[in-house]
C-alpha positions in Angstrom: 41.2 18.8 36.9 44.7 18.3 35.7 43.5 17.2 32.2 41.8 20.4 31.8 44.7 22.1 32.7 47.1 20.4 30.5 44.6 21.2 27.7 44.5 24.8 28.5 48.2 25.3 28.5 48.2 23.3 25.5 45.5 25.8 23.7 47.6 28.6 25.0 50.9 27.3 23.6 49.3 26.8 20.1 47.7 30.6 20.1 51.0 31.7 21.3 53.0 29.8 18.9 50.5 30.9 16.0 51.0 34.3 16.9 54.6 34.4 16.3 54.3 32.8 12.6 54.0 35.5 10.4 50.3 35.8 8.9 50.3 36.0 4.8 49.0 39.5 3.8 45.6 39.1 1.4 46.5 39.4 -2.1 46.0 42.8 -3.6 42.6 43.3 -5.2 42.6 42.7 -9.1 40.4 44.3 -11.6 38.6 41.5 -14.0 41.7 40.5 -16.3 41.0 41.3 -19.8 42.5 40.8 -23.1 43.5 43.7 -25.5 43.7 43.5 -29.0 45.6 46.9 -29.5 48.8 46.4 -26.8 52.0 45.4 -28.3 53.6 42.1 -27.8 56.6 42.9 -25.2 58.1 39.3 -25.9 60.0 40.5 -28.9 62.3 42.7 -26.9 62.0 41.7 -23.5 64.2 38.9 -22.5 62.2 35.8 -21.1 63.3 36.2 -17.4 61.7 39.3 -17.5 58.1 38.7 -19.0 56.8 37.3 -15.9 57.0 40.7 -14.0 54.9 43.8 -14.8 56.6 46.1 -17.5 57.2 49.8 -18.0 55.1 51.4 -20.0 56.3 55.1 -20.0 60.1 54.6 -19.3 62.9 56.4 -21.0 63.7 53.3 -23.1 60.3 52.9 -24.1 61.0 53.0 -28.2 63.5 50.4 -27.8 60.7 47.7 -27.4 57.8 49.1 -29.6 57.4 48.2 -33.3 60.7 47.6 -34.6 62.6 49.0 -31.5 64.5 51.2 -34.1 63.7 54.5 -32.9 66.0 56.9 -31.0 65.8 57.7 -27.5 67.6 60.4 -25.4 69.6 58.6 -23.0 71.6 61.7 -21.7 74.0 63.2 -23.1 73.3 61.0 -26.2 70.6 59.8 -28.3 70.9 56.2 -28.8 69.3 54.0 -31.8 69.6 50.3 -32.4 69.3 48.7 -35.6 69.4 45.2 -36.4 72.7 44.0 -34.8 74.3 47.2 -34.3 74.0 50.6 -32.0 74.5 54.2 -32.9 75.5 57.2 -31.0 75.0 60.9 -31.5 75.6 63.9 -29.6 72.6 66.0 -30.5 73.0 69.7 -31.7 69.6 71.6 -31.1 67.9 74.4 -33.0 65.7 77.2 -31.6 62.8 79.3 -32.9 60.1 81.2 -31.2 57.5 78.3 -31.5 59.7 75.1 -30.9 63.1 73.7 -29.7 64.2 70.9 -31.4 66.9 68.3 -32.0 68.3 67.9 -34.9 67.2 64.6 -37.1 69.1 61.9 -35.9 72.4 61.2 -37.6 74.9 58.9 -36.2 78.2 60.1 -35.1 79.2 56.5 -34.7 77.8 53.3 -35.0 79.4 50.1 -33.1 78.7 46.5 -34.6 80.7 43.4 -33.9 81.3 40.4 -36.1 78.4 37.9 -35.7 79.1 34.4 -34.0 78.5 31.3 -36.1 76.9 29.0 -33.5 75.9 26.2 -36.1 72.6 26.4 -35.2 69.5 27.2 -37.2 69.0 30.9 -37.7 66.8 32.3 -35.0 66.0 35.6 -35.9 68.1 37.2 -33.0 69.8 40.3 -34.8 67.7 42.7 -32.9 68.5 43.8 -29.3 67.0 42.2 -26.2 66.4 43.8 -23.0 68.3 41.7 -20.4 67.8 44.3 -17.1 66.2 47.6 -16.6 66.4 49.8 -13.7 65.5 53.5 -12.9 68.6 54.9 -14.0 69.9 52.3 -17.0 68.8 49.7 -19.5 70.8 46.8 -20.6 70.7 45.9 -24.3 72.2 42.6 -25.3 72.7 41.8 -29.4 73.1 38.1 -29.0 74.2 37.3 -32.5 77.1 39.8 -32.0 78.1 38.9 -28.4 77.8 42.6 -27.6 76.0 44.0 -24.5 75.6 47.7 -23.9 74.9 49.2 -20.3 73.1 52.5 -21.0 73.2 54.6 -18.2 71.3 57.5 -17.6 73.8 60.5 -17.4 77.0 58.8 -18.2 79.3 60.9 -20.3 80.7 57.2 -21.7 78.8 54.8 -23.8 79.9 51.4 -22.5 79.9 48.3 -24.4 80.9 44.8 -23.5 82.2 42.2 -25.9 81.7 38.9 -23.8 83.5 36.8 -26.5 86.3 37.7 -28.6 84.9 39.5 -31.8 86.4 42.0 -34.2 84.4 45.4 -33.8 83.6 47.8 -36.4 82.8 51.6 -35.9 81.4 53.5 -38.7 79.8 57.3 -39.2 77.4 59.0 -41.1 80.6 61.6 -41.5 84.0 61.9 -42.4 86.8 60.5 -40.5 89.5 63.3 -40.9 91.8 61.0 -38.3 91.8 57.7 -35.9 94.8 56.5 -34.3 96.0 55.4 -30.8 96.6 57.9 -28.3 100.5 58.5 -27.8 102.1 55.4 -26.8 98.6 53.7 -25.7 97.0 50.5 -27.0 93.7 51.1 -25.0 92.8 54.6 -25.7 91.8 55.9 -29.3 91.1 59.1 -30.8 88.6 59.7 -33.7 88.3 63.0 -35.4 85.3 63.8 -37.7 84.7 66.2 -40.3 81.8 67.7 -37.9 84.3 68.9 -35.5 83.5 66.2 -32.9 86.5 64.1 -31.6 85.7 61.1 -29.9 87.7 58.9 -27.7 87.6 55.1 -27.6 89.0 53.1 -24.6 89.4 49.4 -24.3 90.0 47.4 -21.2 92.4 45.4 -22.7 95.2 46.3 -25.3 94.2 46.0 -28.9 94.8 47.8 -32.4 92.9 49.0 -35.2 93.2 46.2 -38.0 91.4 48.5 -40.9 90.5 52.4 -41.5 88.9 54.0 -44.1 86.9 57.3 -44.9 83.8 56.3 -42.7 85.0 53.2 -40.7 87.5 51.9 -38.3 88.0 47.9 -37.4 89.3 46.8 -34.2 90.9 43.6 -34.2 89.4 40.9 -32.0 89.2 41.0 -28.5 86.8 40.7 -25.5 86.2 43.2 -22.9 84.9 46.8 -22.2 84.8 49.3 -24.7 83.9 52.8 -23.7 82.7 55.7 -26.4 82.9 59.6 -24.9 82.7 62.6 -27.0 85.3 65.6 -26.1 82.3 68.4 -25.1 84.7 71.2 -25.6 87.9 72.4 -26.9 89.4 72.9 -23.5 92.0 69.8 -22.8 90.7 69.9 -19.1 87.7 67.9 -20.7 89.7 65.3 -22.3 92.1 64.9 -19.4 89.0 64.6 -17.0 87.6 61.8 -19.3 90.7 59.9 -19.2 90.7 60.1 -15.5 87.7 58.5 -15.2 87.7 56.1 -18.1 88.4 53.0 -16.3 85.1 53.1 -13.7 82.0 52.3 -15.6 78.1 52.2 -14.2 76.4 48.9 -15.3 73.1 49.9 -13.6 71.6 52.5 -11.6 68.5 52.6 -9.2 67.1 55.6 -7.2 65.7 55.2 -3.2 62.9 57.3 -2.3 64.1 57.7 1.2 61.7 59.9 2.9 58.8 62.7 2.4 61.7 64.8 1.0 64.7 62.9 -0.1 65.7 60.8 -3.3 68.8 58.8 -3.4 70.9 57.4 -6.4 72.9 54.2 -6.3 75.0 53.1 -9.2 76.6 49.4 -9.4 80.1 50.1 -10.9 83.5 48.7 -11.7 86.6 50.6 -11.3 87.6 53.6 -9.3 85.7 56.8 -9.0 82.5 57.2 -10.9 81.8 60.2 -12.9 78.1 61.1 -14.0 76.4 64.0 -15.2 73.7 66.0 -13.6 70.7 68.2 -15.1 69.7 71.5 -13.7 67.0 70.1 -11.4 69.8 67.6 -10.0 72.2 70.3 -9.3 69.3 72.6 -7.4 68.9 69.7 -5.2 72.0 67.9 -4.7 73.5 67.5 -1.3 77.5 67.1 -0.2 78.5 66.2 -3.8 81.7 66.7 -5.7 80.6 68.9 -8.6 83.0 69.7 -11.8 81.4 72.7 -12.6 83.5 73.3 -15.7 83.2 70.1 -17.1 79.6 70.5 -19.1 77.9 68.4 -21.8 75.0 70.7 -23.6 71.6 69.3 -23.7 67.8 70.4 -24.4 67.3 70.4 -20.5 70.1 72.5 -19.8 73.8 72.1 -19.2 74.7 68.6 -17.8 77.4 69.0 -15.2 80.0 66.4 -14.1 79.3 65.1 -10.6 82.1 62.5 -8.8 80.4 59.6 -7.1 78.3 56.5 -7.0 75.8 57.9 -4.5 73.8 61.1 -5.0 71.4 62.6 -2.2 68.9 64.6 -3.7 67.0 66.6 -1.1 63.9 68.4 -1.8 62.0 71.2 0.4 58.8 69.6 1.9 55.7 70.6 0.7 52.4 71.4 2.6 50.2 68.7 1.4 46.7 69.6 3.0 43.3 69.2 2.6 42.4 72.9 2.8 44.1 76.0 1.5 47.6 76.9 2.4 47.2 80.3 3.5 43.7 79.9 4.7 40.2 81.7 4.3 39.1 84.9 5.7 36.1 84.6 7.8 34.5 87.6 5.9 35.0 85.9 2.6 32.7 82.9 3.6 29.3 84.5 2.7 30.3 84.6 -0.8 32.1 81.2 -1.2 28.8 79.5 0.6 26.6 81.2 -1.5 28.2 79.9 -4.7 28.6 76.4 -2.6 25.1 75.9 -2.2 24.4 76.5 -5.5 27.0 74.4 -6.9 25.8 71.3 -4.5 21.9 72.1 -5.4 23.3 71.5 -9.3 24.5 68.1 -8.1 21.3 66.5 -7.7 20.4 67.0 -11.2 23.9 66.3 -12.7 23.7 63.1 -15.0 27.3 61.4 -16.0 26.5 62.0 -19.5 30.4 60.9 -19.9 31.7 57.5 -20.3 35.1 58.6 -20.7 37.4 57.5 -17.8 38.8 61.1 -18.1 36.0 63.2 -18.0 34.1 61.0 -15.7 37.1 61.4 -13.2 37.0 65.3 -13.4 33.5 65.2 -12.5 33.8 63.3 -9.2 37.1 65.2 -8.4 34.8 68.6 -9.0 32.3 67.3 -6.7 34.8 66.4 -4.2 36.3 69.8 -4.0 33.0 71.1 -2.9 33.0 68.9 0.2 36.6 70.3 1.1 35.3 73.8 0.8 32.4 73.0 2.6 34.4 71.8 5.6 37.2 74.6 5.6 34.4 77.7 5.0 32.2 76.0 8.1 29.4 74.7 5.7 28.9 71.2 7.0 25.0 71.0 6.3 26.5 70.8 2.3 28.3 67.4 3.0 25.6 65.1 3.0 24.6 65.5 -0.3 28.1 65.5 -1.9 28.6 62.4 0.2 25.9 60.8 -1.6 26.7 62.0 -5.0 30.4 61.0 -4.9 29.5 57.2 -3.7 26.9 56.8 -6.3 29.4 58.2 -8.8 32.5 56.4 -7.7 31.1 53.0 -6.7 30.2 51.7 -10.0 34.1 52.0 -11.2 35.1 50.3 -8.3 32.7 47.2 -8.5 32.4 46.8 -12.2 28.7 47.9 -12.6 29.2 51.2 -14.6 27.6 50.9 -17.9 29.6 51.6 -21.1 33.2 51.5 -19.4 35.0 50.6 -16.3 38.4 49.1 -15.2 40.2 46.0 -16.1 43.5 44.5 -15.7 45.9 43.8 -18.5 48.6 40.7 -17.5 50.4 41.2 -20.5 52.1 44.5 -19.5 50.9 44.6 -15.9 48.4 47.2 -15.3 44.8 48.9 -15.8 43.3 49.3 -19.1 39.5 50.2 -19.8 36.8 48.4 -21.5 36.9 51.1 -24.0 40.5 51.2 -24.8 40.6 46.9 -25.0 39.7 47.5 -28.9 40.2 50.9 -29.5 43.6 52.6 -28.6 42.4 56.3 -29.1 39.3 55.8 -26.7 39.9 57.3 -23.3 43.1 59.2 -24.6 44.9 56.2 -24.9 44.3 54.8 -21.5 44.0 51.5 -23.3 47.8 51.6 -24.5 49.0 53.2 -20.8 48.7 56.9 -21.9 48.0 59.4 -19.2 47.2 57.0 -16.4 48.1 59.3 -13.8 46.0 62.0 -15.1 42.7 59.9 -15.3 43.4 57.9 -12.3 44.6 60.9 -10.2 41.3 62.4 -10.4 39.4 59.4 -9.2 42.0 59.2 -6.4 41.0 62.6 -5.4 37.6 61.8 -5.1 37.9 58.6 -3.5 40.2 60.2 -0.7 37.9 63.0 0.3 35.0 60.5 0.5 37.2 58.2 2.6 38.0 61.2 4.8 34.3 62.2 5.5 32.9 58.7 5.4 35.4 56.6 6.7 33.4 53.3 6.9 32.9 53.7 2.9 36.7 53.9 2.5 37.5 50.9 4.3 34.7 48.8 2.2 36.6 50.0 -1.0 40.1 50.4 0.4 41.3 47.6 -1.6 40.1 49.0 -5.0 41.1 52.2 -4.0 44.6 50.9 -3.7 44.6 49.0 -7.0 44.1 52.4 -8.5 46.3 54.3 -7.4 49.1 51.7 -7.2 48.8 51.3 -10.8 50.8 54.6 -11.1 52.1 54.9 -7.9 53.7 51.0 -6.8 57.0 51.7 -5.5 58.1 48.0 -6.0 57.1 44.6 -6.6 56.4 44.1 -2.7 54.2 46.7 -2.6 52.2 45.3 -5.5 53.2 42.5 -7.6 50.6 43.4 -10.3 51.9 46.9 -11.4 55.2 48.3 -12.6 57.4 50.6 -10.5 56.3 54.3 -10.7 54.6 53.7 -14.2 54.6 57.3 -15.1 57.2 59.2 -13.0 61.0 59.3 -14.5 63.5 59.0 -11.7 66.0 60.6 -13.4 64.4 63.9 -15.4 62.1 64.0 -11.7 58.8 64.3 -13.5 56.1 62.2 -15.3 55.7 61.1 -18.9 52.3 60.5 -20.5 52.7 58.8 -23.7 52.4 55.2 -23.1 53.2 52.4 -25.6 53.0 54.7 -28.4 56.3 55.0 -30.5 57.5 58.7 -30.9 60.5 59.9 -32.8 60.8 62.6 -30.1 60.6 60.3 -27.1 58.3 60.6 -24.4 56.4 63.5 -23.6 53.9 65.1 -21.2 51.6 68.0 -21.7 49.8 68.8 -18.3 52.1 69.2 -15.3 49.2 70.5 -13.0 47.4 66.9 -13.7 50.5 65.1 -12.7 51.0 67.1 -9.7 47.3 66.3 -8.9 47.6 62.5 -9.2 50.7 62.5 -6.5 49.1 65.2 -4.3 45.6 63.0 -4.5 48.0 60.3 -3.6 49.3 61.8 -0.6 45.9 62.4 0.5 44.8 58.8 0.2 47.7 58.1 2.4 46.1 60.6 5.1 42.6 59.4 4.9 44.0 55.8 5.1 46.8 56.7 7.8 49.3 55.6 5.4 52.1 57.2 6.1 54.5 55.5 3.5 51.9 56.3 1.0 51.5 60.2 2.1 55.3 60.5 2.0 56.0 58.9 -1.5 52.9 60.9 -2.9 54.5 64.1 -1.1 58.0 63.7 -2.4 56.6 63.0 -6.2 54.5 66.1 -5.6 57.1 68.0 -4.5 59.5 66.9 -7.4 57.0 67.3 -10.2 56.5 70.8 -8.9 59.9 71.8 -9.0 60.2 69.8 -12.7 57.7 72.2 -14.1 58.9 75.2 -12.4 62.3 74.3 -14.3 61.2 73.2 -17.6 57.6 74.0 -18.3 57.5 77.7 -16.8 59.4 79.8 -19.4 61.4 82.6 -18.1 63.2 85.0 -20.1 65.8 85.8 -17.3 66.4 85.0 -14.0 68.3 82.1 -12.1 65.6 79.4 -13.8 66.5 80.8 -17.4 66.7 77.4 -19.2 65.6 78.3 -22.8 67.6 80.9 -25.2 66.1 83.3 -27.3 63.9 83.6 -29.3 61.8 80.4 -27.6 62.0 82.4 -24.0 61.1 86.0 -25.4 57.7 84.5 -27.1 56.9 82.0 -24.4 55.9 82.0 -21.1 55.1 78.3 -20.7 55.8 75.3 -22.6 52.8 73.4 -24.3 54.0 69.4 -24.7 57.3 68.7 -23.3 59.1 66.1 -25.3 62.3 64.3 -24.4 64.0 65.9 -27.2 61.5 68.6 -28.2 59.6 71.5 -26.6 56.5 72.5 -28.3 54.3 75.5 -27.9 51.1 73.7 -29.4 49.0 71.3 -27.4 47.4 68.4 -28.5 44.1 69.7 -28.7 45.0 73.3 -29.5 47.2 75.8 -31.4 50.3 77.5 -29.8 47.7 80.9 -30.4 45.6 79.8 -27.9 47.4 81.2 -24.9 44.7 81.0 -22.4 44.5 77.3 -23.1 48.2 76.7 -22.8 48.0 78.5 -19.4 45.2 76.5 -18.2 46.5 72.9 -18.9 49.2 74.0 -16.8 47.0 75.1 -13.8 43.9 72.7 -13.8 42.9 71.5 -11.1 43.0 74.5 -9.3 43.4 72.9 -5.6 45.5 74.1 -2.3 48.9 72.6 -3.9 48.4 74.9 -7.1 49.6 77.2 -4.6 53.1 75.6 -4.4 53.1 75.1 -7.8 52.7 78.8 -8.9 54.6 80.1 -5.5 56.5 82.8 -7.8 53.8 85.7 -7.7 56.2 87.5 -10.1 56.1 84.5 -12.6 52.2 84.5 -12.3 51.8 88.1 -13.4 54.2 87.4 -16.2 52.0 84.6 -17.3 48.7 86.1 -17.2 50.0 89.5 -18.7 51.3 86.8 -21.7 47.8 85.1 -21.9 45.3 88.1 -21.5 45.9 89.6 -25.0 44.5 85.9 -26.3 41.4 86.3 -24.3 40.3 88.7 -27.4 39.6 86.1 -29.5 36.2 85.1 -30.6 36.4 81.6 -29.9 37.6 81.8 -26.4 35.3 80.0 -23.7 34.6 80.9 -20.4 36.0 77.7 -18.7 39.6 78.8 -20.0 39.2 82.2 -19.1 38.6 81.1 -15.5 42.2 79.9 -15.2 43.7 82.8 -16.5 41.7 84.8 -13.7 42.5 82.5 -11.1 45.9 82.7 -11.8 45.6 86.5 -11.8 44.0 86.2 -8.0 47.7 85.1 -7.0 48.7 89.0 -7.1 45.4 90.9 -7.9 42.5 89.4 -5.7 39.9 92.3 -6.4 40.6 92.5 -10.0 40.3 88.7 -10.4 37.1 88.7 -8.5 35.7 91.4 -10.7 36.4 88.9 -13.8 35.4 85.7 -12.1 32.0 87.4 -10.9 31.3 88.1 -14.8 31.5 84.5 -15.8 28.7 82.1 -16.2 30.3 78.7 -17.0 33.3 77.1 -15.9 36.0 74.1 -16.8 34.2 70.7 -16.1 36.8 70.2 -13.5 36.3 73.4 -11.7 33.2 75.2 -10.3 32.4 78.9 -9.2 32.9 77.3 -5.6 36.5 76.7 -6.2 37.3 79.6 -7.8 35.9 82.0 -5.4 37.5 79.7 -2.6 41.0 80.1 -4.5 40.6 83.7 -4.9 39.6 84.5 -1.4 42.2 82.2 -0.2 44.8 85.1 -1.3 42.9 87.9 -0.1 44.7 89.8 2.9 
């Protein structure tokens, strides 16, 4: 008996002790690994230490790592261009017409280069820059052959360089230098006046001297330390005094922290005293308890950039309702018309064959069917749901288990992310998904369908949970601790507070995004997936990014001629109510697939897919009225299709329910991601 008791005690101790040992979490699911023939090699421009982790594919500095790395990027308030062993900076000007807002072609106001180091070693072709570090708000560029490092921090009025060995520094310009001299009594501040009416200030961390100057070049004697450059933004002497006051404090990096469902915090690593940064208009709208220098402003294509003092900002966004059902609710007397359309749409599912192998159009087909299930639940038509459940499972599972014929998801280890079979050898396939374009668009549709199916069939949801998370974390991975196979927030820009869609393609105008509503759908769907799986963190992250994407869309894509959100000047604001494609340094009225005259498509691409969260995106009924009034005349064109008309009438439903219903009832066809049920549900949710 004693030995039995001892054995039992030993067993209990072992069990209890093992319970105290942290159990390793299962490795995240990975789709089959594949080698792409169209992806660029990241090893050219990223430091070796960074190549072992997933790399950004839609970042603000993407041009610096593509092809020759010599296309400019807009790092507010300057455009920055790297070429060989030098870095050029320009304070850009902008031109405005009724069809486009563009940044002037890059012309270097200053080009900075240092004398090259002779190491005695064989040449290693290292004249180009190397990215040694990057974060949400910053990127560090090294020029190893010149002992130069640049801390490129977004929103800094200063460009900060670091000479880590004594070197002579040459500053040249595409303009003519009118004068260059030390500030009165100083050997650490220098003033350069150019013939384009710009005045640049140069600050050094140690005393130094100009050794030479010419009509377009000045040279500093060899020194090591910090050197900073800033253009004086206006003639007001106070602006120069502010730059002087904050010149000794410089940021080396900046990161964003997603605090909770409605708060984002910026934190900068700095050296020196008080930090001066610049906030764009959406920052100013969201900033809480900040010291704002209202009269210290730089121009930008995104609106005035305003000075803010502090090495930490808190951006507080209003929480938005992330709900399965309509925000306003649907009155019961509207149920019959919706249910009639619903039964018709559900019956059609049995004969619906997925004729497309495109990840984008297939995702839309899945999400369209998922909407029917949610609508059926809201209008008390539960008998329609089993057929939808069967359809969703049959259509989604082949993409999750790899059995879909003609396409499928694969894993690229080189950059760290999903690609498609078609995109492995064709960078144009799936709208560039294989080169990391539009990931949040395509995957957002799949995630919506998966979320709905996991809600109505929890057992199915658990069976495919690991694959579902692999899809959502491709574009919504918070950090390496969440999933080490994907980069952080692939598409979302934590400084601009919206997404980019361009992927690994070099563009002279920087990153771009066309459809804000599809971006909203991606983060909204992720939040719903959090609800379906009872994952509070995923729900909070998805909700926060949904709210920010919506506010950015309202700020920069929704064009108002007047009012407090007026960003764009005449004549652009007079002739347009919505931007087509928004680029880092350009605002275009045309679309990738349609001209500026196709106003119904320009409206529709900023509205689809129609969801409960669309209510928040178009919360301003007055603006919705303006947008519809602007687009309606375009419907008289002979080439207009009913699918795009449906979105115009859907938006009309926000402020004119009966008029919109009359128009919708006359339509026979809808967009491939939309349905008669969905439009009736939407308009009736506005009936009061």
